[in-house]
C-alpha positions as CSV (number, residue, x, y, z in Angstrom):
1,G,195.0,-116.7,-195.8
2,E,196.6,-116.7,-199.3
3,C,194.4,-114.4,-201.8
4,V,194.6,-113.6,-205.6
5,A,196.1,-110.0,-206.4
6,H,197.9,-108.0,-208.9
7,Q,200.4,-105.4,-207.7
8,A,198.5,-102.3,-207.4
9,D,195.8,-104.5,-205.7
10,Y,198.4,-105.3,-202.7
11,L,198.9,-101.6,-202.5
12,A,195.8,-100.5,-202.2
13,H,195.3,-102.8,-199.7
14,R,197.7,-101.6,-198.0
15,L,196.8,-98.1,-198.2
16,T,193.3,-99.3,-196.8
17,G,194.3,-101.4,-193.9
18,S,194.9,-104.8,-193.7
19,K,190.8,-105.3,-192.7
20,S,189.8,-104.3,-195.9
21,P,189.1,-107.0,-198.8
22,I,191.7,-107.4,-201.6
23,T,190.0,-105.0,-204.5
24,S,191.1,-104.8,-208.4
25,D,189.5,-103.2,-211.0
26,W,187.8,-104.5,-214.4
27,N,190.6,-103.6,-216.7
28,N,193.1,-105.2,-214.7
29,M,191.1,-108.3,-214.1
30,L,190.6,-108.8,-217.7
31,K,193.0,-111.3,-218.8
32,F,192.8,-112.7,-215.4
33,G,189.1,-113.9,-217.0
34,Y,187.0,-111.6,-215.2
35,D,184.1,-110.4,-217.2
36,P,183.5,-106.9,-217.7
37,M,179.8,-107.5,-219.3
38,S,178.6,-109.4,-216.8
39,L,180.6,-107.9,-214.1
40,S,181.1,-111.8,-212.6
41,Y,184.3,-114.1,-212.4
42,P,182.4,-116.7,-215.2
43,P,181.5,-120.6,-214.1
44,W,184.5,-122.0,-216.4
45,L,187.1,-119.5,-214.9
46,K,185.5,-120.4,-211.3
47,D,185.6,-124.4,-212.4
48,L,189.2,-124.0,-213.3
49,L,190.4,-122.2,-210.2
50,Q,188.7,-125.0,-207.5
51,S,190.6,-127.9,-209.5
52,H,193.8,-126.4,-208.4
53,G,192.2,-125.5,-205.1
54,I,191.5,-121.8,-205.5
55,T,188.1,-120.8,-204.3
56,E,185.9,-117.5,-205.3
57,Q,187.1,-116.3,-201.9
58,Q,190.2,-116.0,-202.5
59,L,189.3,-114.0,-205.4
60,P,189.8,-109.5,-205.4
61,K,186.3,-108.0,-205.4
62,V,186.6,-105.7,-208.5
63,V,185.2,-102.1,-208.6
64,P,185.1,-100.1,-212.2
65,P,188.2,-98.0,-212.9
66,G,188.1,-95.2,-211.1
67,G,185.5,-96.7,-208.4
68,I,186.1,-96.3,-204.9
69,I,188.0,-99.0,-202.9
70,G,187.7,-97.3,-199.6
71,P,189.1,-94.6,-197.4
72,V,192.8,-94.7,-196.3
73,S,193.8,-95.9,-193.2
74,K,194.5,-94.5,-190.0
75,Q,198.0,-95.8,-190.3
76,A,198.9,-94.5,-194.2
77,I,197.5,-90.9,-193.0
78,E,199.8,-90.9,-190.2
79,R,202.5,-92.7,-191.7
80,Y,202.5,-90.7,-195.4
81,G,200.9,-87.5,-194.1
82,L,197.6,-88.0,-196.0
83,S,194.2,-86.1,-195.9
84,A,192.2,-87.7,-193.5
85,D,189.3,-88.1,-195.9
86,C,191.7,-89.5,-198.9
87,Q,190.0,-92.4,-200.6
88,V,191.5,-95.4,-202.5
89,V,190.3,-95.9,-205.8
90,G,190.1,-98.6,-208.5
91,G,193.1,-97.8,-211.3
92,T,193.9,-99.6,-214.4
93,T,196.4,-101.0,-216.6
94,D,199.5,-98.4,-217.3
95,S,198.2,-98.3,-221.8
96,I,194.8,-97.5,-220.9
97,A,195.6,-94.6,-218.0
98,A,198.4,-93.3,-221.2
99,F,195.3,-93.5,-223.4
100,I,192.9,-91.7,-220.7
101,A,195.6,-88.7,-220.6
102,A,195.4,-87.8,-224.4
103,R,192.2,-86.4,-223.1
104,T,189.8,-88.8,-225.9
105,T,186.3,-89.1,-224.3
106,Q,183.4,-90.4,-226.5
107,A,182.9,-93.2,-228.7
108,G,184.6,-92.8,-231.8
109,E,187.5,-90.8,-230.8
110,A,190.8,-93.4,-230.5
111,V,194.3,-92.8,-229.9
112,T,197.0,-94.6,-232.1
113,S,200.8,-95.2,-230.8
114,L,203.0,-95.0,-233.8
115,G,206.0,-97.0,-232.0
116,S,207.7,-99.6,-233.0
117,T,204.6,-101.3,-234.3
118,I,201.5,-100.0,-234.6
119,A,198.7,-100.0,-231.5
120,I,195.4,-98.5,-231.9
121,K,192.3,-98.0,-229.4
122,L,189.0,-97.1,-230.0
123,L,186.4,-95.8,-227.5
124,S,183.3,-97.7,-228.8
125,E,179.6,-98.4,-227.8
126,T,180.2,-102.2,-229.0
127,R,182.0,-104.6,-227.6
128,I,184.5,-106.5,-229.7
129,D,186.6,-109.5,-229.1
130,D,188.1,-111.7,-232.0
131,S,191.4,-114.2,-231.0
132,D,192.5,-114.6,-234.0
133,Y,193.1,-111.2,-234.6
134,G,194.4,-110.0,-231.3
135,V,191.6,-107.9,-230.8
136,Y,190.0,-107.2,-227.4
137,S,187.8,-104.8,-225.2
138,H,188.2,-103.1,-222.1
139,R,185.1,-101.8,-220.1
140,L,185.1,-97.5,-219.4
141,G,181.8,-96.8,-217.8
142,D,179.3,-97.5,-220.4
143,V,181.8,-97.8,-223.6
144,W,184.2,-100.1,-224.6
145,L,187.5,-99.7,-225.3
146,V,189.0,-101.5,-228.3
147,G,191.9,-102.6,-229.3
148,G,194.0,-104.0,-232.2
149,S,198.3,-104.1,-233.0
150,S,199.6,-104.4,-235.9
151,N,203.5,-105.8,-236.4
152,V,204.0,-102.9,-238.8
153,G,205.5,-99.8,-237.0
154,C,208.4,-97.4,-236.8
155,A,210.8,-100.0,-236.2
156,V,211.3,-100.3,-240.5
157,L,212.7,-97.2,-240.4
158,R,215.6,-97.9,-238.3
159,Q,216.0,-101.2,-240.3
160,Q,216.4,-99.2,-243.7
161,K,218.8,-97.0,-242.0
162,F,216.5,-93.5,-241.5
163,S,218.0,-91.2,-238.5
164,G,215.3,-88.9,-237.2
165,E,217.0,-85.9,-238.4
166,E,217.0,-87.2,-242.0
167,I,213.2,-88.1,-241.6
168,A,212.1,-84.8,-240.4
169,T,214.3,-83.1,-243.8
170,L,212.9,-85.5,-246.0
171,S,209.6,-85.5,-245.1
172,Q,209.5,-81.5,-245.7
173,D,209.7,-82.3,-249.0
174,I,206.9,-84.7,-249.2
175,D,203.1,-83.7,-250.4
176,P,200.6,-85.1,-247.6
177,K,198.0,-85.5,-249.9
178,A,199.8,-87.5,-252.6
179,P,200.1,-91.5,-253.0
180,P,203.6,-92.5,-253.4
181,P,205.3,-92.6,-256.8
182,E,203.9,-95.2,-259.4
183,G,204.5,-98.5,-258.5
184,I,205.3,-98.1,-254.7
185,R,203.0,-99.9,-252.6
186,Y,204.9,-101.3,-249.3
187,Y,203.5,-103.7,-246.7
188,P,206.4,-102.5,-244.3
189,L,207.1,-105.3,-241.8
190,T,210.3,-105.7,-240.4
191,K,210.0,-109.5,-240.3
192,V,207.5,-112.3,-241.6
193,G,204.4,-112.3,-240.1
194,E,201.3,-110.1,-239.3
195,R,198.3,-110.1,-236.8
196,F,196.3,-107.0,-237.2
197,P,194.6,-105.9,-239.3
198,I,195.2,-109.1,-241.5
199,Y,195.9,-112.3,-239.5
200,D,198.3,-114.1,-241.9
201,P,201.4,-115.6,-239.7
202,Y,203.1,-116.2,-243.3
203,K,202.8,-112.6,-244.6
204,E,206.1,-111.1,-246.1
205,P,207.3,-107.8,-245.9
206,I,206.6,-105.9,-249.4
207,M,209.3,-103.5,-249.5
208,T,210.7,-103.6,-253.0
209,P,211.1,-101.7,-255.7
210,V,213.5,-99.2,-254.2
211,P,213.2,-95.8,-255.9
212,D,216.3,-94.0,-256.1
213,E,215.7,-91.0,-253.9
214,R,215.8,-91.4,-250.5
215,K,212.4,-89.0,-250.3
216,D,210.6,-91.1,-252.4
217,F,211.1,-94.5,-250.6
218,L,210.4,-92.2,-247.1
219,H,207.1,-91.4,-248.8
220,G,206.4,-95.1,-249.7
221,I,207.4,-96.2,-246.3
222,L,205.1,-93.5,-244.2
223,Y,202.2,-94.2,-246.6
224,G,202.2,-97.9,-246.1
225,I,202.1,-97.6,-242.2
226,S,199.4,-95.3,-242.9
227,E,197.5,-97.3,-244.9
228,V,197.8,-100.3,-242.3
229,E,196.2,-97.8,-239.3
230,R,193.6,-97.0,-242.2
231,D,192.5,-100.7,-242.8
232,G,192.8,-101.7,-239.1
233,F,190.1,-99.0,-238.1
234,K,187.8,-100.1,-241.2
235,V,188.2,-103.8,-239.8
236,L,187.0,-102.9,-236.1
237,E,184.1,-101.2,-237.7
238,K,183.5,-104.1,-239.9
239,M,183.3,-106.2,-236.8
240,G,180.5,-104.1,-235.3
241,A,183.2,-101.0,-233.6
242,T,181.8,-97.5,-233.4
243,K,183.2,-95.9,-236.8
244,V,186.5,-93.9,-235.9
245,N,185.9,-89.8,-235.6
246,R,189.0,-88.6,-234.2
247,V,192.4,-89.7,-233.4
248,I,194.9,-88.6,-231.4
249,T,198.3,-89.6,-231.8
250,A,200.9,-90.9,-229.5
251,G,204.4,-92.4,-229.7
252,G,207.5,-91.2,-231.8
253,G,205.8,-90.8,-234.9
254,S,203.2,-88.4,-233.5
255,V,206.0,-85.3,-233.8
256,N,206.2,-85.4,-237.9
257,P,203.4,-83.5,-239.2
258,T,203.8,-84.4,-242.7
259,W,203.0,-87.9,-241.8
260,R,200.2,-86.5,-239.4
261,A,199.0,-84.8,-242.7
262,M,199.0,-87.9,-245.0
263,R,197.3,-90.2,-242.1
264,E,194.7,-87.4,-242.0
265,E,193.8,-87.7,-245.7
266,L,193.8,-91.2,-245.4
267,L,191.8,-92.0,-242.6
268,G,189.2,-89.1,-243.7
269,V,188.7,-88.1,-240.1
270,P,190.6,-85.2,-237.9
271,V,194.3,-86.6,-236.6
272,E,196.3,-84.8,-233.5
273,Q,199.1,-85.1,-231.2
274,A,198.2,-86.0,-228.1
275,V,199.1,-83.1,-225.7
276,N,200.2,-85.4,-223.5
277,S,200.2,-89.3,-223.0
278,D,201.4,-89.8,-219.6
279,A,199.7,-92.3,-217.4
280,A,200.3,-90.6,-214.2
281,Y,199.0,-87.7,-215.6
282,G,195.9,-90.7,-217.0
283,V,195.5,-91.7,-213.5
284,A,194.8,-88.2,-211.9
285,L,192.2,-88.2,-214.5
286,L,190.2,-91.2,-213.7
287,S,190.5,-90.4,-209.9
288,L,188.9,-87.3,-210.4
289,G,186.2,-88.8,-213.0
290,R,187.3,-86.6,-216.0
291,H,188.6,-89.4,-217.9
292,L,184.9,-89.8,-219.9
293,S,182.4,-87.1,-220.9
């Protein structure tokens, strides 16, 4: 009969054989409605699906990320040349796999992705969910991966016509321990609207005044983005999350040592560049059980 399955669930099912149950994991099933706290499908979800003719028997069995689903089938061993003792384990999402790849393993450790927008993920002993701020938590073992994303990010640098070469050159003359020149305090959105660390769909970008020196303009933008990151961690802590004590940086902005030192000054915790943020590496660590300390 018909069953609910993500792409990864279907592939796992094909590897374990047609007689094995469709099986998913805590992380992929979170946005489907699965409750990783009670480790069950909540009554409201079952009632909703039932009203559309979908029974609980059609839903995947759910295991922890890295939890054993079952051995590969004889057909898969023969077709793909797999070891006879090979096991299929529960996976995770691509962004969580990249988080695991950065080797954050304890509560209080975080990864900030400095891409077009800022995304922060923090390992916390406490689960935090706040729909107004777009904050939610994935379960990893006995800790929670709490995440929030701002509309602020590196896209503003492109909008202001900064090239990678210009950023690298100008950054060498910026003192990361000093704030920007007086009067330069930006909230560097590229357009109206913010979701985290403040929720304001009418929040206007603050990108004035524009100083004569491009170095000072860049300093103000980098500092403004750093303040948003700092405030993001403060908001998560205020909501009840574990206080951040170490930040690993991924994304294009991670390569700038001046900016990294600036953020370290503002955050008051060590800030490092991720050695690896490849999701495939994270999944390998997950399958080996090396994703948490």
